[in-house]
N, C-alpha and C positions, 0 to 999 in steps of 0.2 A: 073487611075482615076485622080490623081493629078500629075502635073509635078514637083511640089515642093516636096522635100524629106519629108517624113511623120513627122520627128522630128522637122521640121521647120514650120509646120502647126499650127494654133490655136488648143489648147488642144482638143476640141470636135471633130474636123476633124481628128486630129492625132489618137484619140481613134477609130474613125470609120475605119481608115486605118488599125489599128492593128487587129480589128475584122475581116476585110476582108482578111488580110494576113493569119490569123489562119484558116479561112474557106478554103482558097485555099490550104494551106499546108496540112490540114486534107484530102482534096480530092486528092492531087497529090503526097504526100511525105510520105505515109505509105506503106511500102513494106514488105510482109510476107515471111520469109525464112523457117518457120516451116513446110511448105507443100512440100519442096523439098525432093527428094528421101532420104530415111532414112533406117537405120537398126534397130535392136532391142536393141540398147544401150542407147536410150533415157530414162531418169528417169521415173519411174512409180509411180504416186501418190498413197499414202496409206491412206485411210480414218481412222480416229480414231474410235474405237468401240463405244465409249461413245458419239460420235457426237460433240466432242470438236472443230473439224475443221470447223464446221458450224458457230461458234460464236467467234472464236479466230484466230489470225494469227498463221500459222504453221511455224515450224522451217525452212523448205525448200521453203516456198512460194507457196506450192501447195494449191489448193482449194480456192484461192482467187476468181476465176471464177468457180462457181459450175457446170456449163455446160461443161467447158473445164478445168478440174482441174490441168492439167500440165502447163497451160498458165503462163508464168512469173516465173516459179519455177527455183531454182538453177539447173544448168546443161543443160539448154535449150539455143537455139541459139540467138545471137543478130539478130535483124531485120535490116532493111535498110531504110533510107530516100531517097536514090538514086535508080534509076532503077536497077533491078537485073542484067540486061545485062551489066551494067557498073561496076559491083562489082568484076570483075576478076582482077587479079594482072597483071600489065604490066611488065612482066619479063625482056623484052628487056631494059627498062629504069628504072629498080628498083633502081639502084645506080647512076642515072644521074639526076642532078649533085650529086657529092659525098655529102652525108649528113654531113660529117665532114667539108667540105668546107662551106656549108650553116651555120653550127654552128659557124665556125671561123669568117666568114665575116659579117654575118647578125644578129646573135643572141647573140654573146659574149657581156657580160656586161662590158663596159668601165668605166662607172660611174653609180652609183645607181640612177634610175629615180623613184621617189616616186609617189604613187597614193594617193594624199593628201585628197581625199574624204573619205578614209577608214582608219580603224585601222588594226593592224596585226591579230586580231582575225578573220577578214574576210578571210584572207589567210588560216588560220587553218581550218575555217569552211568549205570551199569548198572541201578541201581534206577529211575532216571528212564525208561530204555528199557523195562524189564520192565513198568512200569505202562502202557506203550502196548500191550503184547502180550498179557498174560493176567491174569485174576483169576477165582478160583473163587467170588467173591461172599461174602455173609454165610454163616456156618456155621449148622447146624441148632440151633434153640433147644430145649432140653429133651431132646436126644438126644446123649449124650456118651460118650467113652471115659473110663475111670478108670485112670490110670497109678499103680501102687503106689509107695510111697516106696522109695528105694534104701537098702538096709541097709549099715551100716558107713561111711556118708559123712555124718557129723553136720555137716560144714561147709557142706552145701548149704543153700539158702535156707529150706526147711522140710522137715519129715519127714512131711508129710501126703500123701494121694493127690492127684494132679494131674488135674483135670477138663479135658478137651479136647473141645470140641464137634465133632461130626462134620461133614465137608464136606457141603454141601447136596446132596441127591439130584437126579439128572437128572429133571426133571418131564416130559420129552418122551418117555421110554421106556415101552414096553410090556414088562412083565416076562414073558419066555418061559422062565424057569428055567435057561436055558443062556447067558444073555447075559454078555459081558464087562462090566467096570465102565466106565461112561461118565459124563462130567461136562460141565457147561456153562461156556463162557467168558463171563464177565460183560461183557467189553469186546470190541471188534472184533479179529479175528485179523490184520488188515492192519497194515502199517508206515505208519500214517497220522497219527501224532502225536495219538492219541486221549487221551493223558495231558494234553495241553494243551487239546484241544477238546471232549472228552467222547465218549461212545459212544451218545448218544441226543439227540434234538432239544431236550428240555427243558433238559438240562445245557448244551448248546451255547448256547442263547438266554441263559442266565444269565451267560455269560462274555463276551458281545459288547456293544459300545457301541451297535451299530446305526447307526453314523455313520462314514462313510469306510472301512468294512471292518474297523475296529479292534477290539481286545479290551480289556477293562477293566484299567486299572492306575492307581494313585493318583498325585497330583502329587508325593508323597514318594518315588516310584520303587518302591513295593511293591504287590503284588497285594492286592485286597480280601480281607477275612477272612470265613469262613463262620460259622455259628452256634456252632461248636465252638472258634472262635479259631484255625483253621487256614487257610492260604492257600486261596482259592477257585479250584479247579483242576478239570480234566476227569476225573481218576481217582476212582472211587468208593471211599469208605472210607479216604481218604488219611490221616486222623488216626492210624490204627494204626501207620504207619511213617514219619510225617512228621518231618523234621529240617532243619537249616539247609542241608545239601548239596542236598536236593531243592528247597528254596525258592529258592536262588540260580539253579539251572538253569531252573526254571519261569519265574522273573522274567526271566531273560536271553532266553529264546526267545519270551515274550510281547512283549518289547520288539522282538525281531527281526521278529516278525510285523507289528508296527505300522510299523516302518521300511520293510518291504517294501510295505505299503499306501501309504505316502507316495511311494515311488518309482514305483509303478504309477500312482498318481493323476497324477503329473507327466507320464507318457507317455500315459495314457488318461483325459483330464479328463472325458469324458462317461460314464464308468462309474459305476454306482450302488453302493450299499453292499454288496449281495450279490455283485456281480461282483468287486469289490475283495477281499472276504473270501475268496471261493472260490479265486481265483488265489493270494493270499498264503498260504493254507493249503497248497495244493499245493506251492508253492515251499519253504515252511518245513519241511514234512514231508520233502520230498526232501533238503533240506540236512541234516536230522537223520540220515536214513538214510545219506547220504554220509559224514558225520562218523563215524558208528559203523563203517562199512565200511572206510574208508581211514585213520582216525586211532585210534579207541579199540581196535579189534581188533588192528592191528599193534603198538600200545603194549603190550598185555598178552600178545601172542604174538610177541615180537621175534626171530623166526627168518627168515632171508633168504627161504626158500621161502614161508612164510606171508605175509610182507609183499608179495611179488610176487603171490601168489594173491589176496589181498584187494584189492589195487589192480586186478588183472585182472578181478575181479568187477564193478568199476565202469567201468574204462577199457579193459579188454582187455589182452592181452599186448603189443600194439603201442604201448600207452601213451597218456597224456593228450594229448600234442601231436598225434599222428597222428589220434586220434579227433576232436579239435576241428577238425582240418584237413579230414578226409575224411568224418566221420560214421561210422556203422556200415558195415563192409564185409561185405556178405552177411548171413547169419543165424547166423554162427558166433560164439557168445558167448565163445570162447577168444580170438579175435583182437581183437574190439571191445568185449567186456564184455557183461554181462547187460542193463545199462541201455540201453534203446532197441532191444533185440532182440525176437524173436517171443515172445509169451506161451506158456508151456508148463507144464502141471501134472504132467507126467510120469506120466500114467495114473491119477492119483487126485486128487479135488477138494482144493483147498487149505484146510487147517486147521492151526493150531499144535497141538502134541502134548503129552501128559502128560510124556513123556520130555524134551522141550524145557524144560518148566517145571522138571523135576528138576535138569538140569545147570546151571541158573542159580541154584541155591542157593549163594550166595557171601557169606554173612554174615561170614566171617572178614575180609573187606575192611574192615569197620568197626572203628575204634579205640575204646578205652574212654575216651580223653580227647583233647582237641584243644588245641594251643597256638595262640594268636593273636598276630600281629605287625603292626606298622604298615607299610603298604605303601610308604611313602616312605623311612622311616629304617631299617626292619628291626628296630626296638625291640620287645622282647617286651612284650606288653600284659597278657595273662592266660592262664590255663589253665582250660579248662572240662571238667568231666566230661560224658560223652555225655548223661546225662539232662538236663543244663542247656541242651542245644541240640535237644532232642527234643520232639515234640508241640507243645503250646501255648507252650512256652518258646522255640521256634525264632524267633518274630518278635521277642521282646524281646532275644534274643541277637544277632540281626542289627542291631537298632536301637541297640544299645549302643556301636557303633563304625561308622565309614564302611564301607559294604558292600565297598569295594575292599580293606579290611583283611582281611575274611573270605575274599574270593576269593583274595587273595595268600597267606593262611595255608594254605588248602587246596592251593594250587599248590606250596608248598615242603615239604609233609609227605607221608609215605608212608601208603598204606593197609596193612592187614594182608595177609599171605600166605595164600593159600587152601590150608590144610594142617591136619592134625590138631593138637590142642592150641593152637588159635588162634581159637576161637569167642568172641566178646565176652562177658565176664561180665555186662555190663549186660543183654544180650539173653537170657541164661540165667536172669535173675530179673526179667523185664520186667513193669512195671506201667504199663498204658496210662492215658491221661488219663481221669479220671472213674471209674477202677476202683481197687480196693484189693488184690485178689489178684494175686500174682506168678505168672507161668508161665515155663516153660523153652522158649524158642523153638527151641533146638537139638533137644530131645526131640521137639517138635512137627514139625520138619522131617523127622526120621526117620520118625515115625508117618505123616505125610502120604503119603510115597512108598508105604509098605506099604498104607495105606488105599485108595489110588487104583490099586492093581494094577500098580505099576511094578516090573519085575524087580529082584532083588537084584544086587549088583555083578558076580559072576562070570558069571551068565547074561546080564546086560546086555552085558558085554564080548563074549561069543559072538555075540549078536544083531547088534552093530555091526561084526563082522568082525575083532575082535582076538584071539579065542580066550581060553579060561579060563586062570587061573593055578592052579597045583597046590598051592601052599603059601603061608603067610603070609610066608615069607622071599622068595618070588618077587614078592609084592605090594609089599613094602618092604624095602630093604636096611638099615633101622635096626633092630638086634636088640631094643631096648627096645620099640619100637612093635609089632614082630611078636609079642613076648611078650604085650603088652597086648591086642592084637587076638585072639590065640589064647584068652586067658582069657575075655574078654567074650563071644566067639562060640563058646565051648565046643569049641574045636578044629575047628570046621566052617567051612572057607573059603567054602563055597557060601552060608552064611547071612549073610555080611558085607553090610551095607546099601549101597545104591548111593552115597549121599553120602559115607559113611565110606571106601569104596574109592576114590572119586575124590580125596578128600583125602589118602589114604595112599600112593597109587602114586607111583613116581618120575617126575618131570616131565622132558620133553625140555629140553635146555639152554636157559635163558632164558625158558621158558614160565611164564605166570602161573597156568595151571590145567592139568588132566590131559589126556593124549593121548586117553583114553577119552571124556571129555566133548567133546573137540575133534571126534570123529567125528560127533557130532550137529550141531555147528556147521558142519562141512563141508557137510552136507546142508541144514540149515534156513536158514543164512545166505544161501545161494544161492536157496533156495525162496522166501523172503520177498520177494526181488526178482523172480524169474522168473515167479511166478504172478500178480503184481500188474500189471494193464494200465497203471497210471499210472507204473510204472517200465520198462515194456516197450513195447508197441505205441503207447500213448498218451503216452509220454515224447517229446513233440515240440512244436514251437513253436506249432502251432495250439491246443494244450491249455494249455501253460505260458506262452506268449508268448516271443518271442526274448529279451526282458529276463530272464524267469524262468530260462531255461536258462543264460544267461550268469551270473546271480547264483549259481546252484548250482555252476557250474563254478569260479567265482573265489573262493568263500568257504570258510571252515574254522572250526573251533572258535577258533583264534587270531584270525582276522579279526573274528569276532563279538564276542569279548571286547574287542578293541581299539576296535571301533566304539562300544560302549556304555559302556565303562569305560577311556577312553584313558589315564588315570593309571597303568594297569597295564603300559603299554608297556615301561618299563625292565626289568621282571621277565620279559617275554616275548622280549626281544631275543635273536636268534640261535636261538630254538627253531624246530623244524620240526613238532613234535607237542605240542599243548597238554595231553596227558595224561601226558607225561613230566615229571620234576621241573623246576620253574621256577628261574630265577636268584635266588639269595638276595641281598638288598640290604642294605647298611649293616651293622648289628650282628647281623643274623639268622644 
């Protein structure tokens, strides 16, 4: 419609473009894998005898859609945004170019490039959220890729082949020799705070006190530890990527759950433990979704049109005040927002997609070291390398100072920019707790997209409606980067990996990540709300209670921080978004 890029148009026209993009993506980029040939190993939803599944979120995500109760539950397949015919693995070029070469030449961090529009909590938050949305589970044991060493790069961690276990195969598929690649999501596909509560009943039971609806937390204000010395949380395999940033957010929102239980008990003293827990989970999960929609996303995409669009997803174009006064006006999600509107899967059952997983590869957000400051005086306390706040060391790092100091320190520091040459060196030579061999997570990220049949960058652009680029110079206006890309990819622009292209392309002004990745966000950020009955038709007082809806309306990341850590209030003074840099106090 417009030859000018959407983000350079006047805001009203840019908004019109975004609405048109979403409509086109809903029509063209929702591909269902659940109907492909299957055996009897798919999970079987089990209704609760007392009808609890009708009014509360289930542990495994079943019965969110009452007509298709298995939709989006743990153990079901990832969908696709790409044509299914293109989701097969290109075995011939699986290791071309060598992912380790891509890591060494294009991704390696030479000097930290900060994202100055954000604070470090923004990096923690997105990992916290992705743990709610997707996991491919444990990898295959005894079945691995061997990535050859990179020649002429002796500075790399070692010069031996890198063994990478393959993604676990889909056990629910019948191999018909023409099938696209499919994989299983180990957690629920819904936006249900499963990272806090778990995606199965056994995990959920371990996290609850079974008294007054509350979740386990120690008198010292920390979560209990599991057998690996990691915080006991709902996300499986958390030790692999655990660090202080995640620990602080998990602790914060377990505390929030328990406060919600206290407030509910005051209003409904006859409720039992299960009733209190179910309502508190609904409220807490919705608050997390709201924070991500109207705070985190506008912080990382601070364009006037995107800020209006994300607020409109929740409140509608008429805004918060009108919606609180009138409720939803008709069924038009543009006027009154998706929340509280009619549920709509837009022609395909709801599942998160492999491409959605791919565009959330944002490891450059992570710094290689973190400075810690006193939250009252601003005095510099210490500098810790990332391995010192990672894995089992995360708890001791947090206990070495008041947790307010750690929260404040994250609030005044920047994460890394999502760009080439900014992948954390620590993660490129990662040694997990209990292991001795290092592996290059950047190379693994490249390999995973190829292994899972995600299209490479240029084809992906075409699929999401942006069109291909014809040269490396069109991809990036940085001559040195264009030269490096051309050399690594042997002058073949169509072979550039998706993640590399997303990191390389020029960003809209003020954006924290690429416009191509944003196209998937336009589609899936709305879909996560629109397909979920607890955000649409069942987002009502009869399900949430009037108190619950008011709690969600009136709270934010900032109010949650102030409630549980009031000593941080001076650093939060004057802020409207908790993911933007906080006020530096004293000597900081």
